[in-house]
C-alpha positions as CSV (number, residue, x, y, z in Angstrom):
1,X,-9.0,-5.7,-4.4
2,X,-7.2,-2.4,-5.2
3,X,-5.6,-0.4,-2.1
4,X,-8.0,2.2,-0.5
5,X,-7.8,4.2,3.1
6,X,-8.7,2.4,5.6
7,X,-11.0,4.9,6.8
8,X,-12.5,5.3,2.9
9,X,-13.6,1.2,3.8
10,X,-14.7,2.0,6.9
11,X,-17.3,4.6,5.7
12,X,-18.2,2.5,3.1
13,X,-19.4,-0.5,5.6
14,X,-20.8,1.9,7.8
15,X,-22.9,3.6,5.0
16,X,-23.5,0.0,3.9
17,X,-25.0,-1.7,7.4
18,X,-27.2,1.7,7.7
19,X,-28.8,1.6,4.4
20,X,-28.4,-2.0,3.2
21,X,-30.8,-5.3,3.8
22,X,-28.8,-7.7,5.4
23,X,-29.3,-11.9,5.3
24,X,-27.2,-13.8,7.3
25,X,-27.7,-17.7,7.6
26,X,-27.4,-19.4,10.9
27,X,-24.6,-21.0,13.1
28,X,-22.9,-23.8,10.5
29,X,-20.0,-26.0,11.3
30,X,-17.0,-24.9,9.8
31,X,-14.2,-27.2,8.0
32,X,-10.6,-26.8,8.6
33,X,-7.5,-26.1,6.0
34,X,-6.2,-28.9,4.9
35,X,-2.0,-29.8,5.2
36,X,-0.3,-28.6,2.6
37,X,0.0,-30.8,-0.5
38,X,1.2,-31.4,-3.9
39,X,-0.8,-30.5,-7.1
40,X,-3.6,-32.2,-7.6
41,X,-4.0,-34.5,-11.1
42,X,-6.7,-32.6,-13.9
43,X,-10.3,-33.2,-13.2
44,X,-11.3,-36.7,-14.7
45,X,-13.0,-37.0,-17.6
46,X,-16.9,-37.5,-17.3
47,X,-19.0,-36.2,-14.6
48,X,-18.4,-33.3,-12.9
49,X,-16.8,-34.1,-9.2
50,X,-17.0,-31.8,-6.1
51,X,-14.8,-28.9,-5.9
52,X,-10.7,-30.0,-5.0
53,X,-9.0,-28.2,-2.4
54,X,-6.3,-29.8,-3.5
55,X,-6.3,-28.1,-7.0
56,X,-7.3,-25.3,-5.5
57,X,-4.3,-25.0,-3.7
58,X,-2.1,-26.3,-6.7
59,X,-3.6,-22.9,-8.9
60,X,-3.1,-20.5,-5.8
61,X,0.6,-21.8,-5.1
62,X,1.1,-21.5,-9.1
63,X,0.0,-17.7,-9.2
64,X,1.7,-16.6,-6.1
65,X,4.7,-18.4,-6.2
66,X,5.6,-18.8,-9.7
67,X,4.2,-15.9,-11.4
68,X,5.3,-12.8,-9.3
69,X,5.4,-10.1,-9.6
70,X,1.9,-9.6,-11.5
71,X,1.6,-6.3,-11.6
72,X,1.3,-3.5,-14.9
73,X,4.7,-2.9,-14.8
74,X,5.6,-6.7,-15.6
75,X,3.4,-7.5,-18.3
76,X,5.7,-10.4,-19.6
77,X,4.5,-12.0,-16.2
78,X,0.8,-11.4,-16.2
79,X,1.5,-13.3,-20.0
80,X,2.8,-16.1,-18.1
81,X,-0.1,-16.3,-15.6
82,X,-2.7,-15.5,-18.5
83,X,-0.9,-18.7,-20.5
84,X,-1.5,-21.1,-17.1
85,X,-5.2,-19.7,-16.6
86,X,-6.1,-20.6,-20.5
87,X,-4.2,-24.2,-20.2
88,X,-6.6,-25.0,-17.0
89,X,-9.4,-23.9,-18.5
90,X,-8.7,-25.6,-21.6
91,X,-8.1,-29.0,-19.5
92,X,-11.4,-28.8,-18.4
93,X,-12.9,-28.8,-21.9
94,X,-14.1,-25.0,-22.3
95,X,-14.5,-22.9,-25.6
96,X,-11.1,-20.6,-24.6
97,X,-10.3,-17.1,-26.2
98,X,-8.3,-14.3,-25.1
99,X,-9.4,-10.6,-24.9
100,X,-6.1,-8.6,-25.9
101,X,-6.1,-4.3,-24.6
102,X,-3.5,-1.8,-24.5
103,X,-3.3,0.1,-21.4
104,X,-0.8,2.8,-21.1
105,X,1.2,1.6,-24.8
106,X,1.3,-1.6,-23.1
107,X,-0.4,-4.9,-24.2
108,X,-2.5,-6.9,-21.7
109,X,-4.8,-9.8,-22.0
110,X,-8.3,-11.0,-20.7
111,X,-8.6,-14.8,-20.5
112,X,-12.3,-16.1,-21.1
113,X,-13.6,-19.7,-21.0
114,X,-17.7,-19.9,-22.1
115,X,-19.8,-22.7,-22.3
116,X,-23.4,-23.4,-23.0
117,X,-24.9,-21.0,-26.2
118,X,-22.4,-19.4,-28.4
119,X,-24.6,-16.2,-28.3
120,X,-27.1,-14.7,-26.2
121,X,-27.6,-13.4,-22.7
122,X,-25.0,-14.8,-20.4
123,X,-24.2,-14.9,-16.7
124,X,-20.3,-14.0,-16.2
125,X,-18.3,-15.0,-13.2
126,X,-14.8,-13.1,-13.1
127,X,-11.6,-12.7,-11.2
128,X,-8.4,-10.6,-11.8
129,X,-5.2,-12.4,-11.7
130,X,-3.1,-9.5,-11.0
131,X,-1.9,-8.5,-7.9
132,X,-0.4,-5.2,-5.7
133,X,2.9,-4.1,-6.7
134,X,5.5,-6.7,-6.4
135,X,3.6,-9.0,-3.3
136,X,2.5,-12.8,-3.8
137,X,-1.2,-11.8,-3.8
138,X,-2.4,-15.2,-2.6
139,X,-5.7,-14.0,-1.4
140,X,-6.1,-11.0,-3.4
141,X,-6.4,-12.7,-5.9
142,X,-4.7,-15.9,-6.6
143,X,-7.8,-17.3,-4.5
144,X,-10.5,-15.7,-6.7
145,X,-8.2,-16.9,-10.1
146,X,-8.4,-20.8,-8.4
147,X,-11.9,-20.3,-7.8
148,X,-12.7,-19.7,-11.5
149,X,-10.6,-22.7,-12.2
150,X,-12.2,-24.8,-10.4
151,X,-15.3,-23.8,-11.3
152,X,-14.7,-24.5,-14.6
153,X,-14.1,-28.2,-13.8
154,X,-17.1,-28.1,-11.4
155,X,-19.3,-26.9,-14.7
156,X,-17.3,-28.6,-17.6
157,X,-20.4,-30.7,-18.1
158,X,-23.1,-28.3,-17.9
159,X,-25.5,-27.9,-20.6
160,X,-26.7,-23.8,-19.8
161,X,-29.6,-22.6,-21.0
162,X,-27.9,-19.5,-21.2
163,X,-24.2,-18.5,-22.1
164,X,-21.6,-19.0,-19.3
165,X,-18.5,-16.8,-19.4
166,X,-15.8,-17.5,-16.7
167,X,-13.4,-14.4,-17.1
168,X,-9.6,-13.8,-15.6
169,X,-8.8,-9.9,-15.9
170,X,-5.9,-8.4,-15.9
171,X,-5.2,-4.8,-14.6
172,X,-7.8,-4.5,-11.9
173,X,-5.1,-3.1,-9.2
174,X,-3.8,0.3,-9.0
175,X,-3.3,2.2,-10.9
176,X,-6.0,1.3,-13.5
177,X,-8.7,0.7,-11.2
178,X,-11.8,2.4,-12.2
179,X,-10.4,3.2,-15.0
180,X,-11.6,2.3,-19.1
181,X,-7.7,0.4,-18.8
182,X,-9.3,-2.3,-16.5
183,X,-9.6,-5.6,-18.0
184,X,-13.0,-6.1,-16.5
185,X,-14.2,-2.4,-18.3
186,X,-12.9,-3.5,-21.4
187,X,-14.5,-6.2,-21.4
188,X,-18.1,-4.9,-19.9
189,X,-17.8,-2.4,-22.6
190,X,-17.2,-4.7,-25.4
191,X,-20.5,-6.1,-24.1
192,X,-22.7,-3.0,-24.2
193,X,-21.5,-2.1,-27.7
194,X,-22.7,-5.3,-29.2
195,X,-25.6,-5.0,-27.3
196,X,-25.4,-8.1,-25.2
197,X,-28.2,-8.6,-22.1
198,X,-25.9,-10.0,-19.2
199,X,-28.2,-12.0,-16.5
200,X,-25.5,-11.3,-13.9
201,X,-21.8,-11.0,-12.8
202,X,-20.4,-12.0,-10.2
203,X,-16.8,-11.0,-9.1
204,X,-14.7,-13.5,-6.8
205,X,-12.5,-11.0,-5.0
206,X,-10.9,-12.4,-2.1
207,X,-12.4,-15.7,-1.1
208,X,-9.6,-17.8,0.8
209,X,-9.0,-16.5,4.1
210,X,-10.9,-17.8,7.0
211,X,-10.7,-18.0,10.7
212,X,-12.6,-19.4,13.7
213,X,-10.5,-17.1,16.4
214,X,-13.3,-15.0,18.7
215,X,-13.2,-11.3,17.2
216,X,-11.4,-12.0,13.9
217,X,-14.0,-10.5,12.1
218,X,-13.0,-6.5,12.4
219,X,-15.3,-3.8,11.7
220,X,-15.1,-0.1,11.6
221,X,-17.1,0.1,14.6
222,X,-18.1,-1.5,17.9
223,X,-22.1,-1.7,17.3
224,X,-21.7,-3.4,13.8
225,X,-20.6,-6.2,16.0
226,X,-24.4,-6.5,17.0
227,X,-25.3,-7.5,13.2
228,X,-22.1,-9.1,12.0
229,X,-20.1,-12.1,13.2
230,X,-17.4,-12.3,15.5
231,X,-15.7,-14.5,13.9
232,X,-14.3,-14.8,10.2
233,X,-15.9,-18.1,8.8
234,X,-18.7,-16.6,6.9
235,X,-18.1,-15.6,2.8
236,X,-19.9,-12.3,2.0
237,X,-22.2,-11.6,-1.1
238,X,-22.4,-7.8,-1.8
239,X,-24.5,-5.5,-4.4
240,X,-26.4,-2.5,-4.8
241,X,-30.0,-1.6,-3.8
242,X,-30.5,-2.3,-7.2
243,X,-29.3,-5.7,-6.7
244,X,-31.1,-6.6,-3.8
245,X,-32.9,-9.5,-5.5
246,X,-29.9,-10.8,-7.4
247,X,-28.2,-10.8,-4.3
248,X,-30.7,-12.4,-2.1
249,X,-31.0,-15.0,-4.7
250,X,-27.3,-15.8,-5.1
251,X,-27.2,-16.2,-1.0
252,X,-30.0,-18.8,-1.2
253,X,-28.0,-20.9,-4.0
254,X,-25.4,-20.9,-2.0
255,X,-26.5,-21.0,1.1
256,X,-28.5,-24.4,-0.4
257,X,-25.6,-26.1,-1.7
258,X,-22.8,-25.6,1.2
259,X,-22.7,-25.9,4.8
260,X,-20.6,-22.6,4.6
261,X,-22.2,-19.6,6.7
262,X,-23.3,-17.1,3.8
263,X,-24.0,-13.4,4.7
264,X,-25.0,-10.6,2.3
265,X,-25.6,-7.3,2.0
266,X,-27.0,-4.7,-1.0
267,X,-26.6,-0.8,-0.6
268,X,-26.8,2.7,-2.5
269,X,-24.3,2.4,-5.0
270,X,-22.9,6.3,-3.4
271,X,-21.8,4.2,-0.8
272,X,-18.4,4.1,-0.5
273,X,-16.6,0.7,-0.7
274,X,-19.1,-1.2,-2.0
275,X,-17.5,-1.1,-5.6
276,X,-14.1,-2.1,-4.7
277,X,-13.8,-5.0,-7.6
278,X,-14.4,-5.7,-11.1
279,X,-18.0,-5.9,-11.1
280,X,-18.2,-1.8,-10.7
281,X,-16.8,-2.0,-14.2
282,X,-20.4,-3.9,-15.0
283,X,-22.2,-1.7,-13.0
284,X,-20.5,1.5,-15.1
285,X,-21.5,-0.3,-18.5
286,X,-25.3,-0.7,-16.9
287,X,-25.1,-4.3,-16.1
288,X,-26.0,-6.3,-13.0
289,X,-22.8,-7.6,-11.1
290,X,-22.4,-8.4,-7.2
291,X,-19.1,-9.4,-5.3
292,X,-18.3,-12.7,-3.5
293,X,-15.6,-11.7,-0.8
294,X,-13.7,-12.9,2.2
295,X,-14.0,-9.1,3.4
296,X,-10.2,-8.2,2.7
297,X,-8.8,-6.3,5.5
298,X,-11.4,-6.6,8.1
299,X,-10.4,-10.2,8.2
300,X,-7.3,-11.0,6.7
301,X,-4.2,-9.3,8.4
302,X,-1.9,-9.8,5.4
303,X,-3.8,-7.7,3.0
304,X,-1.5,-6.0,0.7
305,X,1.7,-7.3,2.2
306,X,4.4,-9.9,1.6
307,X,2.4,-12.4,4.0
308,X,-0.3,-12.8,1.9
309,X,1.1,-16.0,0.8
310,X,-0.6,-19.7,-0.1
311,X,-0.1,-21.3,3.1
312,X,-2.6,-18.9,5.0
313,X,-5.4,-19.5,3.1
314,X,-8.2,-22.3,4.1
315,X,-8.8,-24.6,1.1
316,X,-11.5,-26.9,2.5
317,X,-13.6,-23.9,3.0
318,X,-12.5,-22.0,-0.4
319,X,-13.9,-25.4,-1.9
320,X,-17.2,-24.9,-0.5
321,X,-17.3,-21.3,-1.8
322,X,-17.1,-22.5,-5.5
323,X,-19.5,-25.1,-4.6
324,X,-22.0,-22.5,-3.5
325,X,-21.2,-20.0,-6.5
326,X,-21.6,-23.0,-8.8
327,X,-25.1,-23.7,-7.8
328,X,-25.9,-20.0,-8.0
329,X,-24.4,-20.0,-11.5
330,X,-26.3,-23.0,-12.6
331,X,-29.7,-21.4,-11.5
332,X,-29.2,-18.2,-12.9
333,X,-28.1,-19.7,-16.3
334,X,-31.2,-22.8,-16.2
335,X,-33.7,-19.6,-17.4
């Protein structure tokens, strides 16, 4: 997630609270973070298995420890990360390609995996693999990319009626955010030029930080605690007013598939803070899109610091996020 001032994001969430439709599930049991472990083996051949906390941790560690820094000033490191992502997509047996583009006189690439029909309307799930500056970026956003890779393993044997694309984007962070140089903007604009229909785009933006501590979930104003949980033990689904139906549909599918609490919100597109990830690129190209998020710095004190490391994330609950997103994708791609 790109850098913005806390005041601006606070205003965004306040506006979202004032004019959004909020849906929240009831209290659920909370899983605990597993101890650190060695990388898990590749997904087995045959039927897809449940999301693996061990594989999620292995992916986060690879991206946040081996491929650092991952900012726009280090395209060679971004290329190494892209090669890792492509290899993992291919291990899951998905069709894989790269979308190479230029920004600021340098070459970058999106990595695209797909399943289902080769053409036609599609469901897109994406996450950016670059990080802010020279920081490790475990939650922001190695967690989202790890979720994308585990989603590939989860869906590997699916036969969706609509094409499903899983995309790892470059250049979400400053200075390219909200410009045509964003990897997600390059992809969205290419679809628009081709006249491709998109059922929905889901952006996985920071999905790994959870806390059961009272007061661990922060909000811009004290009054918000009356409507939002006091603990950072949930995952959020965020969209515009225009996506209210889509937001509710995704939330319902995620809640039905997993015990992890889900809270959803839909707000006017003009509200500051609602579009601070790759989903906004699809909005600008006229496509419906939502963000799945752990709420960034309103929960994670390590946001955009050197403390955003793999040891701070909850891989068991990350696996539940992937399980829920997988259920939503299956439902969206079925008809």
